DSSP file (Angstrom, degrees, kcal/mol; ACC not computed):
  #  RESIDUE AA STRUCTURE BP1 BP2  ACC     N-H-->O    O-->H-N    N-H-->O    O-->H-N    TCO  KAPPA ALPHA  PHI   PSI    X-CA   Y-CA   Z-CA
    1    1 A M              0   0    0      0, 0.0     3,-0.3     0, 0.0    49,-0.1   0.000 360.0 360.0 360.0  17.2    5.4   68.6  -85.9
    2    2 A N        +     0   0    0      1,-0.2     3,-0.4    47,-0.1    47,-0.0   0.317 360.0  82.7 -88.7   5.7    7.7   67.2  -83.1
    3    3 A N    >   +     0   0    0      1,-0.2     3,-1.3    46,-0.2     4,-0.3  -0.048  50.6 118.6 -97.4  28.0    8.6   70.5  -81.6
    4    4 A Y  G >   +     0   0    0     -3,-0.3     3,-2.1     1,-0.3    -1,-0.2   0.898  67.7  60.9 -68.3 -39.1    5.5   70.9  -79.5
    5    5 A E  G 3  S+     0   0    0     -3,-0.4    -1,-0.3     1,-0.3    -2,-0.1   0.676  96.6  64.3 -65.8 -13.9    7.4   71.0  -76.2
    6    6 A S  G <  S+     0   0    0     -3,-1.3    -1,-0.3     2,-0.1    -2,-0.2   0.551  81.2  99.1 -85.9  -5.9    9.3   74.2  -77.5
    7    7 A L  S <  S-     0   0    0     -3,-2.1    38,-0.0    -4,-0.3    -3,-0.0  -0.503  80.0-110.2 -77.2 155.1    6.2   76.2  -77.6
    8    8 A T     >  -     0   0    0     -2,-0.1     4,-2.0     1,-0.1     5,-0.2  -0.296  31.4-105.9 -73.7 163.6    5.4   78.6  -74.7
    9    9 A P  H  > S+     0   0    0      0, 0.0     4,-1.9     0, 0.0    -1,-0.1   0.815 122.0  52.6 -61.2 -30.1    2.5   77.8  -72.4
   10   10 A R  H  > S+     0   0    0      2,-0.2     4,-1.8     1,-0.2     5,-0.1   0.880 106.8  50.4 -70.6 -36.5    0.5   80.5  -74.1
   11   11 A Q  H  > S+     0   0    0      2,-0.2     4,-2.0     1,-0.2    -1,-0.2   0.834 108.7  53.5 -65.4 -34.7    1.1   79.1  -77.5
   12   12 A K  H  X S+     0   0    0     -4,-2.0     4,-2.5     1,-0.2    -2,-0.2   0.933 108.9  51.9 -61.8 -48.1   -0.1   75.7  -76.1
   13   13 A E  H  X S+     0   0    0     -4,-1.9     4,-2.4     1,-0.2    -2,-0.2   0.875 106.5  50.0 -67.8 -35.3   -3.2   77.4  -75.0
   14   14 A V  H  X S+     0   0    0     -4,-1.8     4,-1.9     2,-0.2    -1,-0.2   0.939 111.5  48.6 -60.2 -46.8   -3.9   78.9  -78.3
   15   15 A L  H  X S+     0   0    0     -4,-2.0     4,-2.6     1,-0.2    -2,-0.2   0.909 110.1  56.4 -58.0 -47.1   -3.5   75.4  -80.0
   16   16 A R  H  X S+     0   0    0     -4,-2.5     4,-1.8     1,-0.2    -1,-0.2   0.919 108.2  43.0 -51.0 -54.2   -5.8   74.0  -77.2
   17   17 A W  H  <>S+     0   0    0     -4,-2.4     5,-1.9     1,-0.2    -1,-0.2   0.894 114.4  50.6 -68.6 -34.2   -8.7   76.2  -77.9
   18   18 A R  H ><5S+     0   0    0     -4,-1.9     3,-0.8     1,-0.2    -1,-0.2   0.822 109.2  52.4 -61.6 -38.5   -8.3   75.8  -81.6
   19   19 A A  H 3<5S+     0   0    0     -4,-2.6    -1,-0.2     1,-0.2    -2,-0.2   0.795 100.9  60.3 -72.6 -29.0   -8.2   72.1  -81.3
   20   20 A Y  T 3<5S-     0   0    0     -4,-1.8    -1,-0.2    -5,-0.2    -2,-0.2   0.562 126.3-104.8 -74.5  -6.1  -11.5   72.2  -79.2
   21   21 A G  T < 5 +     0   0    0     -3,-0.8    -3,-0.2     1,-0.3    -2,-0.1   0.562  67.7 152.6  96.8  12.2  -12.9   73.8  -82.4
   22   22 A F      < -     0   0    0     -5,-1.9    -1,-0.3     1,-0.1     2,-0.1  -0.397  44.0-120.1 -69.7 148.1  -13.1   77.4  -81.4
   23   23 A S     >  -     0   0    0      1,-0.1     4,-2.6    -2,-0.1     5,-0.2  -0.359  31.7-101.7 -73.1 165.6  -12.9   80.0  -84.2
   24   24 A K  H  > S+     0   0    0      2,-0.2     4,-2.4     1,-0.2     5,-0.2   0.918 123.4  48.7 -55.5 -44.4  -10.2   82.5  -84.1
   25   25 A D  H  > S+     0   0    0      1,-0.2     4,-2.6     2,-0.2     5,-0.2   0.942 112.7  45.6 -70.0 -40.8  -12.6   85.1  -82.8
   26   26 A K  H  > S+     0   0    0      1,-0.2     4,-2.5     2,-0.2    -1,-0.2   0.879 112.9  53.0 -70.3 -28.2  -14.1   83.0  -80.0
   27   27 A T  H  X S+     0   0    0     -4,-2.6     4,-2.2     2,-0.2    -2,-0.2   0.925 109.7  48.1 -61.7 -43.5  -10.5   81.9  -79.1
   28   28 A A  H  X>S+     0   0    0     -4,-2.4     5,-2.7    -5,-0.2     4,-0.7   0.917 113.6  45.8 -62.7 -43.8   -9.4   85.4  -78.8
   29   29 A R  H  <5S+     0   0    0     -4,-2.6     3,-0.4     3,-0.2    -1,-0.2   0.908 112.0  51.3 -66.4 -39.1  -12.4   86.3  -76.7
   30   30 A K  H  <5S+     0   0    0     -4,-2.5    -1,-0.2     1,-0.2    -2,-0.2   0.841 116.4  41.2 -64.1 -30.7  -12.0   83.2  -74.4
   31   31 A M  H  <5S-     0   0    0     -4,-2.2    -1,-0.2    -5,-0.2    -2,-0.2   0.574 110.6-126.0 -97.1  -0.1   -8.3   84.1  -73.9
   32   32 A K  T  <5 +     0   0    0     -4,-0.7     2,-0.3    -3,-0.4    -3,-0.2   0.956  67.2 122.6  61.4  52.8   -9.1   87.8  -73.5
   33   33 A I      < -     0   0    0     -5,-2.7    -1,-0.2    -6,-0.1    -2,-0.1  -0.901  67.9 -89.3-132.4 164.8   -6.8   88.9  -76.1
   34   34 A A     >  -     0   0    0     -2,-0.3     4,-2.2     1,-0.1     3,-0.2  -0.432  33.2-121.6 -74.2 151.7   -7.0   90.9  -79.4
   35   35 A Y  H  > S+     0   0    0      1,-0.2     4,-2.5     2,-0.2     5,-0.2   0.875 115.2  54.2 -56.9 -38.6   -7.6   89.0  -82.5
   36   36 A S  H  > S+     0   0    0      1,-0.2     4,-2.1     2,-0.2    -1,-0.2   0.858 106.3  53.2 -70.3 -29.0   -4.3   90.4  -84.0
   37   37 A T  H  > S+     0   0    0      2,-0.2     4,-2.8    -3,-0.2    -2,-0.2   0.933 108.1  50.4 -67.8 -44.8   -2.5   89.0  -80.9
   38   38 A L  H  X S+     0   0    0     -4,-2.2     4,-2.8     1,-0.2     5,-0.2   0.953 109.5  52.1 -52.8 -51.9   -4.1   85.6  -81.6
   39   39 A D  H  X S+     0   0    0     -4,-2.5     4,-2.5     1,-0.2    -1,-0.2   0.915 109.3  48.1 -53.1 -44.5   -2.9   85.8  -85.2
   40   40 A M  H  X S+     0   0    0     -4,-2.1     4,-2.5     1,-0.2     5,-0.3   0.946 108.5  53.1 -68.6 -38.5    0.6   86.5  -84.1
   41   41 A H  H  X S+     0   0    0     -4,-2.8     4,-2.4     1,-0.2    -1,-0.2   0.946 112.0  47.2 -60.1 -40.0    0.7   83.6  -81.6
   42   42 A L  H  X S+     0   0    0     -4,-2.8     4,-2.5     1,-0.2    -1,-0.2   0.898 109.5  53.1 -67.8 -34.5   -0.5   81.3  -84.5
   43   43 A W  H  X S+     0   0    0     -4,-2.5     4,-2.0    -5,-0.2    -1,-0.2   0.912 113.8  43.2 -62.1 -43.6    2.2   82.8  -86.8
   44   44 A R  H  X S+     0   0    0     -4,-2.5     4,-2.4    -5,-0.2    -1,-0.2   0.835 110.8  53.9 -73.7 -30.2    4.9   82.1  -84.2
   45   45 A I  H  X S+     0   0    0     -4,-2.4     4,-2.1    -5,-0.3    -2,-0.2   0.955 112.8  42.8 -75.8 -46.3    3.6   78.7  -83.4
   46   46 A Y  H  X>S+     0   0    0     -4,-2.5     5,-3.3     2,-0.2     4,-0.6   0.879 115.7  50.9 -61.7 -34.1    3.7   77.6  -87.1
   47   47 A E  H ><5S+     0   0    0     -4,-2.0     3,-0.9     3,-0.2    -2,-0.2   0.937 111.6  46.9 -64.7 -48.4    7.1   79.3  -87.5
   48   48 A R  H 3<5S+     0   0    0     -4,-2.4    -2,-0.2     1,-0.2    -1,-0.2   0.823 114.6  47.5 -64.2 -36.7    8.5   77.5  -84.4
   49   49 A L  H 3<5S-     0   0    0     -4,-2.1    -1,-0.2    -5,-0.2    -2,-0.2   0.537 114.3-117.1 -80.8 -11.3    7.1   74.2  -85.7
   50   50 A G  T <<5 +     0   0    0     -3,-0.9     2,-0.5    -4,-0.6    -3,-0.2   0.857  63.4 148.2  70.5  38.7    8.5   74.7  -89.2
   51   51 A I      < -     0   0    0     -5,-3.3    -1,-0.3    -6,-0.2     2,-0.2  -0.883  49.5-123.9-102.4 133.7    5.0   74.8  -90.8
   52   52 A E    >   -     0   0    0     -2,-0.5     3,-1.0     1,-0.2    -5,-0.0  -0.546  11.9-140.1 -69.4 141.2    4.4   76.9  -93.9
   53   53 A R  T 3  S+     0   0    0      1,-0.2    -1,-0.2    -2,-0.2    -6,-0.0   0.748 103.1  55.3 -71.4 -23.6    1.5   79.3  -93.3
   54   54 A T  T 3  S+     0   0    0      2,-0.0    -1,-0.2    -3,-0.0     2,-0.1   0.237  71.0 145.2 -97.0  19.5    0.4   78.6  -96.8
   55   55 A A    <   -     0   0    0     -3,-1.0     3,-0.3     1,-0.2    -4,-0.0  -0.354  32.6-164.8 -55.8 123.5    0.2   74.9  -96.3
   56   56 A T  S    S+     0   0    0      1,-0.2    -1,-0.2    -2,-0.1    -3,-0.0   0.728  75.1  68.4 -87.7 -23.0   -2.8   74.0  -98.5
   57   57 A E  S    S+     0   0    0      1,-0.1     2,-0.3     2,-0.0    -1,-0.2   0.674 105.3  38.8 -73.7 -12.0   -3.6   70.5  -97.2
   58   58 A Y  S    S-     0   0    0     -3,-0.3    -1,-0.1     4,-0.0     3,-0.0  -0.985  73.8-132.3-134.8 142.6   -4.7   71.8  -93.8
   59   59 A T     >  -     0   0    0     -2,-0.3     4,-2.9     1,-0.1     5,-0.2  -0.502  38.5-107.2 -77.2 164.3   -6.7   74.6  -92.6
   60   60 A P  H  > S+     0   0    0      0, 0.0     4,-2.7     0, 0.0     5,-0.2   0.967 125.4  49.0 -51.9 -49.5   -5.1   76.5  -89.6
   61   61 A A  H  > S+     0   0    0      1,-0.2     4,-2.5     2,-0.2     5,-0.1   0.915 110.3  52.4 -55.2 -43.1   -7.8   75.0  -87.3
   62   62 A G  H  > S+     0   0    0      1,-0.2     4,-2.1     2,-0.2    -1,-0.2   0.922 110.3  47.8 -56.8 -50.5   -6.9   71.6  -88.8
   63   63 A L  H  X S+     0   0    0     -4,-2.9     4,-3.1     2,-0.2     5,-0.2   0.917 110.8  49.6 -56.5 -50.1   -3.2   72.1  -88.1
   64   64 A A  H  X S+     0   0    0     -4,-2.7     4,-2.8     1,-0.2     5,-0.3   0.894 110.6  52.4 -61.6 -41.6   -3.9   73.2  -84.5
   65   65 A T  H  X S+     0   0    0     -4,-2.5     4,-1.7    -5,-0.2    -1,-0.2   0.878 112.1  43.3 -63.6 -38.4   -6.1   70.1  -84.0
   66   66 A I  H  X S+     0   0    0     -4,-2.1     4,-2.5     2,-0.2     5,-0.3   0.980 117.0  47.0 -65.3 -59.5   -3.5   67.6  -85.2
   67   67 A I  H  X S+     0   0    0     -4,-3.1     4,-0.9     1,-0.2    -2,-0.2   0.880 116.5  42.2 -55.5 -44.0   -0.6   69.3  -83.3
   68   68 A Y  H >X S+     0   0    0     -4,-2.8     4,-1.3    -5,-0.2     3,-0.7   0.964 117.3  44.3 -68.9 -51.4   -2.5   69.6  -80.0
   69   69 A W  H 3< S+     0   0    0     -4,-1.7    -2,-0.2    -5,-0.3    -1,-0.2   0.817 108.1  57.5 -75.2 -25.9   -4.2   66.2  -79.9
   70   70 A Q  H 3< S+     0   0    0     -4,-2.5    -1,-0.3    -5,-0.2    -2,-0.2   0.828 114.9  40.3 -59.1 -31.7   -1.0   64.4  -81.0
   71   71 A N  H << S+     0   0    0     -4,-0.9    -2,-0.2    -3,-0.7    -1,-0.2   0.564 123.6  37.1 -99.8  -9.7    0.7   65.9  -78.0
   72   72 A N     X  +     0   0    0     -4,-1.3     4,-0.9     1,-0.1     3,-0.4  -0.355  62.4 149.1-134.8  59.1   -2.2   65.5  -75.5
   73   73 A P  H  > S+     0   0    0      0, 0.0     4,-0.8     0, 0.0     3,-0.1   0.788  71.2  59.0 -62.3 -30.4   -4.0   62.3  -76.1
   74   74 A E  H >> S+     0   0    0      1,-0.2     4,-0.7     2,-0.2     3,-0.5   0.882 102.4  53.4 -68.2 -41.2   -5.0   61.7  -72.6
   75   75 A E  H >> S+     0   0    0     -3,-0.4     4,-2.1     1,-0.2     3,-0.7   0.834  98.4  65.7 -61.6 -31.3   -7.0   65.0  -72.5
   76   76 A L  H 3< S+     0   0    0     -4,-0.9    -1,-0.2     1,-0.3    -2,-0.2   0.844  99.0  53.0 -59.4 -32.4   -8.9   64.0  -75.6
   77   77 A K  H << S+     0   0    0     -4,-0.8    -1,-0.3    -3,-0.5    -2,-0.2   0.823 119.0  33.5 -69.8 -29.4  -10.5   61.1  -73.6
   78   78 A S  H << S+     0   0    0     -4,-0.7     2,-0.3    -3,-0.7    -2,-0.2   0.628  89.4 105.0-110.7 -14.2  -11.7   63.5  -70.9
   79   79 A V     <  -     0   0    0     -4,-2.1     2,-1.1     1,-0.1    -4,-0.0  -0.516  53.5-152.5 -77.3 129.7  -12.5   66.7  -72.4
   80   80 A D     >  +     0   0    0     -2,-0.3     4,-1.9     1,-0.2     5,-0.2  -0.793  17.9 177.5 -93.8  86.3  -16.2   67.8  -72.9
   81   81 A V  H  > S+     0   0    0     -2,-1.1     4,-3.4     2,-0.2     5,-0.2   0.897  76.5  54.9 -53.8 -46.7  -15.9   70.0  -75.9
   82   82 A E  H  > S+     0   0    0      1,-0.2     4,-2.1     2,-0.2    -1,-0.2   0.920 109.6  48.8 -62.0 -40.3  -19.7   70.8  -76.2
   83   83 A K  H  4 S+     0   0    0      2,-0.2     4,-0.5     1,-0.2    -1,-0.2   0.939 113.4  47.5 -66.9 -39.9  -19.7   71.9  -72.5
   84   84 A L  H >< S+     0   0    0     -4,-1.9     3,-1.1     1,-0.2    -2,-0.2   0.930 111.3  52.0 -59.4 -46.8  -16.6   74.1  -73.2
   85   85 A W  H 3< S+     0   0    0     -4,-3.4    -1,-0.2     1,-0.3    -2,-0.2   0.825 108.3  49.5 -57.0 -38.1  -18.3   75.5  -76.4
   86   86 A N  T 3< S+     0   0    0     -4,-2.1    -1,-0.3    -5,-0.2    -2,-0.2   0.447  87.5 105.5 -91.2   0.0  -21.4   76.5  -74.7
   87   87 A K  S <  S-     0   0    0     -3,-1.1     2,-0.1    -4,-0.5    -3,-0.0  -0.482  80.3-102.5 -73.9 148.3  -19.7   78.3  -71.8
   88   88 A N              0   0    0     -2,-0.2    -1,-0.1     1,-0.1    -2,-0.1  -0.434 360.0 360.0 -64.8 142.0  -19.8   82.1  -71.9
   89   89 A C              0   0    0     -2,-0.1    -1,-0.1    -3,-0.1   -57,-0.1   0.468 360.0 360.0 -77.0 360.0  -16.6   83.8  -73.0
């Protein structure tokens, strides 16, 4: 999971919204992309990080959370996830 810096800015954005706890559907709406596009981003993220898509010990949202917060610990201290969650998409 140390290849975070190799991700594109858009892939990092996908991880950020998933780490905030947004569902795939809400993440896609927030980013103004199709659900299938979001799925492709997630597939490429896991591929780039060397994570098997069938990893059973973590859900996709759990993996996104771990990856994102490990690489952005300062943001974790300042983000108001509840406020983000309640904003209109």
